N, C-alpha and C positions, 0 to 999 in steps of 0.2 A: 605796225608792229615792228617794223625793221629800225626806227627811229628809237623805239624801245629798245630794244636787240642791242642798235649799237650804241647806247648810254649804258645801256647794262657790260658789255665789253669795255664799256670805256673804263669804267668806274672797276672794271677787275684789273684792267692796264695800270690805274695808277693808282692800286692797292698793293700789287706786286712790287710796285717801286720803293712804299713807304711799309710795305707790311714787316720789315727788320725789326723795324724801329716798333711798331705794335704790338707786336708779336711776342719780342722782348718783356716790352714795361707788363702787358697778360702775365709770363712767366713768372718775371717778379712777384706781381701781387698774389698771383694763385699760390706760389712753392713760399715766400715768406709771411704771408698773410692766411691762405684759406686752409695751407697743412697742418701748422702749427694748432691752429683754432680746431678741424678734425679731432687732430689727433689727440688733444686736452679737452673735447666733448662740447663747449662751449659755442659751436657753430651754429649750432642747432635754433638758436631764439630770431635770427632776424639780421645778421650778415652776409646775407648774400645782398639782399637789396644796396647796403649801402658800400658792397665791393665793385659792383656795377657804377652805382657814382665814382666812388674813385678813380673807375677805369674810366669815366668818361671826362675825367677832371683832368686827364694826362693829355688827352686830344690836342690843344692849345698847343702844350710844348713839345709833341711831334709836329704839328703844323710849323712852330716857330723852326726846329731843327731843319725840317724839310728845307724850307724855304732860304735858311741862310748856309745849305749845304748843297744847292743846287738852285739857285734860284733863277735861271731859265728856264724850268720845268715843265712851263704852261704852254709854249706853244704849240707843241703839238695839237693841246686838249682845245685851245683854242680854235685852231683851224677845222677840228671834228665840228665844233659850235657848243662847246661846254664851258660852263663858268667853272673856278673855284669853288666856289659855293656848291654847285649841284657835288664836284667833285670828292670837298671833303663830307659834304652830307651822306654820300654814300659809304663814304670810307669807316664812317661814324656809326651807321645801320650795319656794315659789313662784319666791321672787327666789334660792336656790341653785341652781334649774334654767336660771333665764334668763341665770345670771350662767357658766354651765357652756356655756351654749350659744355665747355671748357671745366666749368665751374659745378654745374650740375653734373655731367661726368665724376669729376675727382669727390664732388659728394657723396655719388651713388657707391663709389668705388670704396671710399673712409667710413658709408652707414653701414 
């Protein structure tokens, strides 16, 4: 149980370092795509799954930018026994859940 909590804390700590990139992209997608679609009334058909796929496709861009801007960021996480794959997988899940929640909340506000 403590290993699971440690890994969860590590993912949250790592997400905090890449959150500005991820949240900026999320807000841009929601503001520039979903909001006009909701205002015009054509977002009901099936745009929500497409937006989640668009958001998932921005993950490698953020990964690349994080690697280039801070190349030695992983030493702390390696010392805790966590791999890059685990970190970025956790970030993808956490960011996907946050994006879906924001998307559904915005959909409910405009409905």
